[in-house]
DRENBA-497260 format. One record per residue (C-alpha): residue number from 1; residue in three letters; x, y, z. Coordinates in Angstrom, 1 decimal, padded with zeros to 4 digits, always signed. Layout:
<NUM, ala, <X, Y, Z>>
...
//
This chain:
<1, met, <-043.2, +102.2, +048.2>>
<2, ala, <-043.4, +105.2, +051.0>>
<3, gly, <-046.2, +105.1, +052.6>>
<4, gly, <-047.9, +102.6, +051.0>>
<5, lys, <-049.4, +099.6, +053.1>>
<6, leu, <-048.4, +096.1, +052.0>>
<7, arg, <-050.0, +093.9, +049.9>>
<8, lys, <-049.4, +089.8, +050.7>>
<9, asp, <-050.7, +088.2, +048.3>>
<10, lys, <-052.2, +084.5, +048.9>>
<11, pro, <-050.3, +081.4, +047.4>>
<12, arg, <-052.0, +080.8, +044.0>>
<13, ala, <-053.4, +077.2, +043.8>>
<14, ser, <-051.2, +075.3, +041.3>>
<15, ala, <-054.2, +074.0, +038.4>>
<16, lys, <-052.6, +070.5, +039.4>>
<17, ala, <-054.7, +071.0, +042.7>>
<18, ala, <-057.6, +073.1, +042.0>>
<19, ser, <-059.0, +070.1, +039.8>>
<20, ala, <-057.8, +067.5, +042.3>>
<21, ala, <-059.4, +067.0, +045.9>>
<22, pro, <-057.5, +064.9, +048.7>>
<23, tyr, <-058.0, +061.8, +050.1>>
<24, gln, <-057.1, +060.8, +053.8>>
<25, gly, <-055.0, +057.9, +052.3>>
<26, gly, <-052.6, +060.1, +050.3>>
<27, ile, <-054.1, +059.8, +047.0>>
<28, ser, <-056.1, +063.0, +045.5>>
<29, phe, <-058.4, +062.5, +043.3>>
<30, his, <-059.7, +064.4, +039.8>>
<31, lys, <-062.2, +065.4, +038.9>>
<32, ser, <-061.1, +065.5, +034.3>>
<33, lys, <-060.5, +061.9, +035.0>>
<34, gly, <-064.1, +061.8, +036.4>>
<35, gln, <-063.2, +060.4, +040.2>>
<36, his, <-065.6, +060.4, +042.3>>
<37, ile, <-065.8, +058.4, +045.0>>
<38, leu, <-068.6, +057.2, +047.1>>
<39, lys, <-067.9, +058.0, +050.5>>
<40, asn, <-071.9, +056.8, +051.9>>
<41, pro, <-071.4, +053.2, +052.6>>
<42, leu, <-075.6, +052.9, +053.4>>
<43, leu, <-075.4, +054.3, +049.2>>
<44, val, <-072.8, +051.4, +048.4>>
<45, asp, <-075.2, +048.8, +050.4>>
<46, ser, <-078.4, +049.8, +048.8>>
<47, ile, <-076.0, +049.5, +045.0>>
<48, val, <-075.7, +046.1, +046.4>>
<49, gln, <-078.3, +045.0, +047.2>>
<50, lys, <-080.7, +046.1, +044.3>>
<51, ser, <-077.9, +044.7, +041.5>>
<52, gly, <-079.6, +041.1, +043.4>>
<53, ile, <-075.3, +039.5, +043.5>>
<54, lys, <-075.9, +035.7, +043.8>>
<55, thr, <-072.5, +033.9, +045.9>>
<56, thr, <-071.3, +031.8, +042.4>>
<57, asp, <-072.1, +035.5, +040.2>>
<58, val, <-068.5, +036.9, +038.5>>
<59, val, <-068.9, +040.9, +039.3>>
<60, leu, <-067.1, +042.6, +036.8>>
<61, glu, <-066.5, +047.0, +038.3>>
<62, ile, <-065.4, +049.4, +036.4>>
<63, gly, <-063.3, +052.0, +037.7>>
<64, pro, <-062.9, +051.4, +041.4>>
<65, gly, <-060.7, +053.9, +042.4>>
<66, thr, <-060.3, +053.0, +046.1>>
<67, gly, <-062.5, +049.9, +047.1>>
<68, asn, <-065.7, +050.6, +049.0>>
<69, leu, <-068.0, +049.6, +046.8>>
<70, thr, <-065.0, +046.3, +045.5>>
<71, lys, <-065.6, +045.1, +049.0>>
<72, lys, <-069.4, +045.1, +049.1>>
<73, leu, <-068.9, +042.8, +045.6>>
<74, leu, <-066.6, +041.0, +046.6>>
<75, asp, <-069.0, +039.9, +050.5>>
<76, ala, <-071.9, +039.7, +048.0>>
<77, gly, <-070.3, +037.3, +044.8>>
<78, lys, <-067.6, +034.8, +043.9>>
<79, ser, <-065.3, +036.8, +042.5>>
<80, val, <-064.9, +040.6, +041.1>>
<81, val, <-062.5, +042.0, +038.1>>
<82, ala, <-061.9, +045.1, +038.8>>
<83, val, <-060.7, +047.5, +035.2>>
<84, glu, <-059.0, +050.8, +036.9>>
<85, leu, <-057.2, +052.9, +034.0>>
<86, asp, <-055.2, +055.5, +036.8>>
<87, pro, <-052.1, +053.3, +038.5>>
<88, arg, <-052.0, +055.0, +041.2>>
<89, met, <-055.8, +053.2, +042.5>>
<90, val, <-055.2, +049.9, +040.9>>
<91, leu, <-051.7, +050.3, +043.7>>
<92, glu, <-054.6, +051.1, +046.3>>
<93, leu, <-056.9, +048.5, +045.7>>
<94, gln, <-053.1, +045.4, +045.8>>
<95, arg, <-052.5, +047.3, +049.6>>
<96, arg, <-056.3, +047.5, +050.2>>
<97, phe, <-057.0, +043.4, +050.2>>
<98, gln, <-053.1, +042.3, +050.1>>
<99, gly, <-053.4, +039.7, +052.9>>
<100, thr, <-056.9, +039.2, +053.4>>
<101, pro, <-059.0, +036.2, +052.6>>
<102, tyr, <-060.7, +038.2, +049.6>>
<103, ser, <-057.3, +039.3, +047.8>>
<104, his, <-057.4, +036.0, +045.9>>
<105, arg, <-060.8, +036.6, +044.2>>
<106, leu, <-059.7, +040.0, +043.3>>
<107, lys, <-058.5, +040.4, +040.2>>
<108, val, <-057.1, +043.7, +038.8>>
<109, ile, <-057.1, +045.2, +035.4>>
<110, gln, <-055.1, +048.0, +034.6>>
<111, gly, <-055.9, +050.1, +031.1>>
<112, asp, <-059.2, +051.4, +029.5>>
<113, val, <-061.7, +050.2, +029.9>>
<114, leu, <-062.9, +050.9, +026.4>>
<115, lys, <-059.6, +049.6, +025.1>>
<116, thr, <-059.8, +046.1, +027.1>>
<117, glu, <-061.1, +043.2, +026.2>>
<118, leu, <-063.2, +041.7, +029.1>>
<119, pro, <-063.3, +038.6, +030.3>>
<120, tyr, <-066.3, +037.0, +031.5>>
<121, phe, <-068.7, +038.0, +033.9>>
<122, asp, <-072.4, +037.3, +035.6>>
<123, ile, <-072.8, +040.9, +036.3>>
<124, cys, <-071.5, +044.8, +036.2>>
<125, val, <-071.4, +046.6, +039.4>>
<126, ala, <-069.9, +050.7, +038.7>>
<127, asn, <-069.7, +054.1, +039.2>>
<128, ile, <-068.1, +055.4, +035.9>>
<129, pro, <-066.1, +057.8, +035.2>>
<130, tyr, <-069.3, +060.2, +032.8>>
<131, gln, <-068.2, +060.9, +030.0>>
<132, ile, <-067.5, +058.0, +029.1>>
<133, ser, <-071.3, +056.5, +029.3>>
<134, ser, <-072.7, +056.4, +026.1>>
<135, pro, <-069.9, +054.2, +024.4>>
<136, leu, <-069.0, +052.0, +027.6>>
<137, thr, <-072.7, +051.1, +027.8>>
<138, phe, <-072.7, +049.7, +023.9>>
<139, lys, <-069.8, +048.2, +024.3>>
<140, leu, <-071.7, +046.0, +027.8>>
<141, leu, <-074.2, +045.3, +025.2>>
<142, asn, <-072.0, +043.7, +023.0>>
<143, his, <-070.2, +042.3, +025.1>>
<144, gln, <-070.2, +037.7, +025.1>>
<145, pro, <-071.8, +035.8, +026.2>>
<146, pro, <-074.6, +037.9, +027.4>>
<147, phe, <-074.0, +039.0, +031.1>>
<148, arg, <-077.2, +039.2, +033.3>>
<149, cys, <-077.4, +042.2, +034.4>>
<150, ala, <-075.3, +045.5, +034.8>>
<151, val, <-076.8, +048.0, +037.9>>
<152, ile, <-074.1, +051.7, +036.3>>
<153, met, <-074.0, +055.1, +038.3>>
<154, phe, <-074.5, +057.2, +035.4>>
<155, gln, <-075.2, +061.4, +035.3>>
<156, arg, <-078.8, +061.7, +036.0>>
<157, glu, <-079.5, +063.8, +032.3>>
<158, phe, <-077.9, +060.3, +030.7>>
<159, ala, <-079.5, +058.3, +033.0>>
<160, met, <-082.6, +059.9, +032.1>>
<161, arg, <-082.7, +059.7, +028.2>>
<162, leu, <-082.0, +055.8, +028.7>>
<163, val, <-085.3, +055.0, +030.6>>
<164, ala, <-087.1, +058.2, +028.4>>
<165, gln, <-090.7, +056.7, +026.7>>
<166, pro, <-092.0, +058.2, +024.0>>
<167, gly, <-093.5, +061.5, +025.1>>
<168, asp, <-090.8, +062.6, +027.2>>
<169, asn, <-088.4, +065.8, +026.7>>
<170, leu, <-085.3, +062.7, +027.1>>
<171, tyr, <-087.0, +060.4, +024.5>>
<172, cys, <-084.2, +060.4, +021.8>>
<173, arg, <-081.6, +057.6, +019.6>>
<174, leu, <-079.4, +056.4, +022.6>>
<175, ser, <-083.5, +055.6, +024.3>>
<176, thr, <-084.9, +053.3, +021.5>>
<177, asn, <-081.7, +052.0, +020.3>>
<178, thr, <-080.1, +051.5, +024.1>>
<179, gln, <-084.2, +049.8, +024.8>>
<180, leu, <-083.9, +047.4, +021.4>>
<181, arg, <-081.7, +045.8, +023.4>>
<182, ala, <-082.2, +045.6, +026.8>>
<183, arg, <-084.7, +046.6, +028.8>>
<184, val, <-084.0, +049.6, +031.3>>
<185, ser, <-084.8, +051.0, +034.6>>
<186, his, <-084.2, +053.4, +037.4>>
<187, leu, <-083.6, +052.3, +040.3>>
<188, leu, <-082.4, +054.9, +042.1>>
<189, lys, <-081.6, +059.2, +042.2>>
<190, val, <-078.2, +060.2, +044.0>>
<191, gly, <-077.3, +063.3, +045.2>>
<192, lys, <-074.0, +064.7, +044.4>>
<193, asn, <-073.1, +064.6, +048.1>>
<194, asn, <-072.7, +061.2, +048.2>>
<195, phe, <-069.1, +061.8, +046.3>>
<196, arg, <-065.9, +063.3, +046.8>>
<197, pro, <-064.8, +065.3, +045.4>>
<198, pro, <-068.9, +066.0, +045.1>>
<199, pro, <-069.4, +066.3, +041.0>>
<200, lys, <-071.2, +069.7, +039.5>>
<201, val, <-074.8, +067.3, +038.7>>
<202, asp, <-076.3, +064.7, +040.6>>
<203, ser, <-076.5, +060.8, +039.8>>
<204, ser, <-078.7, +058.0, +039.1>>
<205, val, <-078.0, +054.7, +039.6>>
<206, val, <-079.9, +052.2, +036.2>>
<207, arg, <-079.9, +048.8, +035.7>>
<208, ile, <-079.6, +047.0, +032.1>>
<209, glu, <-081.2, +043.7, +030.9>>
<210, pro, <-079.9, +042.7, +027.8>>
<211, arg, <-082.6, +041.3, +025.7>>
<212, lys, <-082.4, +037.5, +025.6>>
<213, pro, <-082.4, +035.7, +022.8>>
<214, ala, <-080.2, +039.5, +021.7>>
<215, pro, <-082.1, +041.6, +018.5>>
<216, asp, <-080.0, +040.4, +015.9>>
<217, ala, <-077.2, +042.2, +014.6>>
<218, asn, <-077.8, +043.3, +011.0>>
<219, leu, <-081.4, +044.4, +013.0>>
<220, val, <-079.0, +046.3, +015.1>>
<221, arg, <-077.5, +048.4, +012.6>>
<222, glu, <-081.0, +048.5, +010.5>>
<223, phe, <-082.8, +050.4, +013.1>>
<224, asp, <-080.0, +052.5, +014.2>>
<225, gly, <-079.6, +053.5, +010.9>>
<226, leu, <-083.2, +054.5, +011.0>>
<227, met, <-082.9, +056.3, +014.2>>
<228, arg, <-080.4, +058.3, +012.7>>
<229, ile, <-082.5, +060.5, +010.1>>
<230, cys, <-086.0, +060.1, +012.9>>
<231, phe, <-084.7, +061.2, +015.3>>
<232, asn, <-082.3, +064.3, +013.2>>
<233, arg, <-085.5, +066.7, +014.2>>
<234, lys, <-087.3, +064.0, +016.4>>
<235, asn, <-090.0, +067.0, +016.5>>
<236, lys, <-090.5, +067.2, +012.7>>
<237, thr, <-092.8, +065.2, +011.3>>
<238, leu, <-091.3, +061.8, +009.7>>
<239, gly, <-093.0, +063.1, +006.5>>
<240, ser, <-091.4, +066.3, +006.8>>
<241, ile, <-087.9, +064.6, +007.4>>
<242, phe, <-087.4, +062.0, +004.7>>
<243, arg, <-088.7, +064.8, +002.1>>
<244, gln, <-085.4, +066.5, +002.5>>
<245, lys, <-082.8, +066.5, -000.1>>
<246, thr, <-080.3, +066.1, +002.2>>
<247, ile, <-081.3, +062.4, +003.1>>
<248, leu, <-082.9, +061.6, +000.5>>
<249, ser, <-080.0, +061.9, -001.6>>
<250, val, <-078.3, +059.5, +001.0>>
<251, met, <-080.6, +056.9, +001.0>>
<252, glu, <-081.5, +056.7, -002.8>>
<253, lys, <-077.8, +056.2, -003.4>>
<254, asn, <-077.0, +053.1, -000.9>>
<255, tyr, <-080.1, +051.7, -002.5>>
<256, lys, <-079.0, +052.0, -005.2>>
<257, thr, <-075.6, +050.2, -004.1>>
<258, leu, <-077.5, +047.9, -002.5>>
<259, gln, <-079.7, +047.1, -006.0>>
<260, ala, <-076.3, +046.3, -008.0>>
<261, leu, <-074.6, +044.6, -005.6>>
<262, his, <-078.4, +042.3, -005.3>>
<263, gln, <-078.2, +042.0, -009.5>>
<264, ser, <-074.4, +041.2, -009.3>>
<265, gln, <-074.8, +038.7, -007.0>>
<266, ile, <-077.5, +036.8, -009.1>>
<267, asn, <-075.8, +036.8, -012.4>>
<268, leu, <-072.3, +035.4, -010.4>>
<269, ser, <-073.2, +032.3, -008.7>>
<270, gly, <-077.6, +033.0, -008.4>>
<271, asp, <-077.6, +034.2, -005.0>>
<272, ser, <-079.8, +036.8, -003.6>>
<273, asn, <-078.4, +036.6, -000.1>>
<274, val, <-076.7, +040.1, +000.2>>
<275, gly, <-075.6, +041.5, +003.0>>
<276, thr, <-076.1, +045.1, +004.0>>
<277, asp, <-073.0, +046.3, +005.9>>
<278, ser, <-071.9, +048.7, +003.3>>
<279, leu, <-074.0, +051.6, +003.8>>
<280, asp, <-072.8, +054.2, +005.5>>
<281, phe, <-075.4, +057.0, +007.3>>
<282, gly, <-072.3, +058.5, +008.6>>
<283, asp, <-070.7, +058.1, +012.7>>
<284, asn, <-071.4, +054.5, +013.2>>
<285, gly, <-069.3, +052.4, +015.4>>
<286, asp, <-068.6, +050.4, +018.1>>
<287, asp, <-070.6, +052.8, +020.3>>
<288, leu, <-073.5, +053.5, +017.9>>
<289, gly, <-072.1, +057.1, +018.1>>
<290, met, <-074.6, +057.6, +020.7>>
<291, glu, <-074.6, +061.5, +022.0>>
<292, ile, <-076.0, +062.9, +025.5>>
<293, asp, <-076.6, +065.9, +023.3>>
<294, asp, <-079.2, +065.2, +020.1>>
<295, gly, <-078.2, +069.1, +019.2>>
<296, gly, <-074.6, +067.8, +018.4>>
<297, gly, <-073.7, +066.6, +014.6>>
<298, glu, <-076.5, +066.9, +013.1>>
<299, met, <-077.2, +067.3, +008.8>>
<300, glu, <-078.1, +069.7, +007.6>>
<301, leu, <-081.1, +069.6, +005.8>>
<302, glu, <-083.4, +071.6, +003.2>>
<303, asp, <-086.2, +072.5, +003.8>>
<304, gly, <-087.5, +072.3, +000.0>>
<305, asp, <-089.5, +070.2, -001.7>>
<306, ala, <-088.8, +072.1, -005.2>>
<307, gly, <-088.1, +069.8, -008.1>>
<308, glu, <-089.8, +066.9, -009.8>>
<309, val, <-090.2, +064.1, -007.8>>
<310, ser, <-088.1, +061.3, -008.7>>
<311, glu, <-089.4, +058.3, -008.2>>
<312, phe, <-087.3, +056.8, -005.3>>
<313, lys, <-088.7, +060.1, -003.6>>
<314, glu, <-092.6, +058.5, -004.3>>
<315, lys, <-090.6, +054.8, -003.4>>
<316, val, <-089.7, +056.8, -000.2>>
<317, leu, <-092.9, +058.5, +001.0>>
<318, asn, <-095.5, +055.2, -000.3>>
<319, val, <-094.0, +053.4, +002.5>>
<320, leu, <-094.5, +056.3, +005.3>>
<321, lys, <-098.7, +056.4, +003.3>>
<322, glu, <-098.4, +052.7, +004.2>>
<323, gly, <-098.0, +052.3, +007.7>>
<324, asp, <-099.3, +056.0, +007.7>>
<325, phe, <-096.4, +057.6, +009.1>>
<326, glu, <-096.6, +061.4, +007.5>>
<327, glu, <-097.6, +063.3, +010.4>>
<328, lys, <-096.4, +061.3, +013.0>>
<329, arg, <-093.1, +062.9, +015.2>>
<330, ser, <-090.5, +060.1, +016.7>>
<331, ser, <-090.6, +061.4, +019.7>>
<332, lys, <-094.6, +059.9, +020.1>>
<333, leu, <-093.7, +057.0, +018.5>>
<334, thr, <-093.2, +053.7, +020.0>>
<335, gln, <-090.4, +051.1, +019.7>>
<336, gln, <-092.7, +048.2, +017.8>>
<337, glu, <-093.7, +051.8, +015.8>>
<338, phe, <-090.4, +052.0, +014.7>>
<339, leu, <-089.5, +048.6, +014.2>>
<340, tyr, <-093.5, +048.0, +011.7>>
<341, leu, <-092.0, +051.5, +010.3>>
<342, leu, <-088.3, +049.7, +009.0>>
<343, ser, <-089.8, +046.4, +008.2>>
<344, leu, <-091.8, +048.3, +006.1>>
<345, phe, <-088.8, +050.0, +003.8>>
<346, asn, <-087.3, +046.8, +005.0>>
<347, lys, <-090.4, +044.8, +002.4>>
<348, ala, <-089.4, +048.0, -000.7>>
<349, gly, <-086.3, +047.2, -000.8>>
<350, ile, <-084.9, +050.1, +001.4>>
<351, his, <-082.2, +049.6, +004.1>>
<352, phe, <-080.8, +051.7, +006.4>>
<353, ser, <-077.3, +049.7, +007.8>>
//
């Protein structure tokens, strides 16, 4: 335009470029895929040291990326099985170790770790995409044969939930379910600047050691079913939670189903051993449906206590009274107290799996 100034628009970065950070070898890391590569060699050394890897160990690595941690794991253990989803990273790993003494001790599996059947391993060491933290944790705890331990980098808040104790603000269903099946300890905090590209949050390294012997599978299911209810409103008293109409309705329906199955088995074969696998408290699945945000997906509860007190409701409240749980809150209960409460419910014929 006459008399005006010509303005040159700066070229806009593509959405793809904006979500990726370059690597000197020509590979771009995508934040949207959780690709944050450890760049601090001292931190890598510290993680390997704290893992306690033996020279006879088969090490599972999840999300090896370009192999910075992989090389240290190969130095420490007998062999490494690396599971990587991104084919570009798989090629980079193969290129990096091809023709080296490490090549015959490294097995790379390309695929989604959540959908991959994992081979035998002694120890897992991983810097994982944070969006798979919960399902991966429980996939590992379900793995057979059991491994010795896992040392994993998690988003810091998720890590703190794993290790939280009664009374902590982050103590939740994830805490209790994990600690029922494993000893969990916090190893070290990791700042965001130790990664390329840096994530938006700090991280923590956690050690997970499966309990031996492992708790019975039915106990695990029952315990999780109870935790779904207890942590639905963790700051309410248990007496208040178990008076909710919605919860009592689901519990009573399951109770009557079990009673009918039990009686049917007795009539048919005289066998009173009936499983409780058919009971359903919602989103139970292979990963136990753990979410980092306890506020999501909660049951719609009614706070009233109107209507006649049913026989089943009286049974539930009697269990709470017997164990002196009516005025207690889930956020304050230890795992042993939860197990005791579960045993009282089971004694009364009430199951949660």
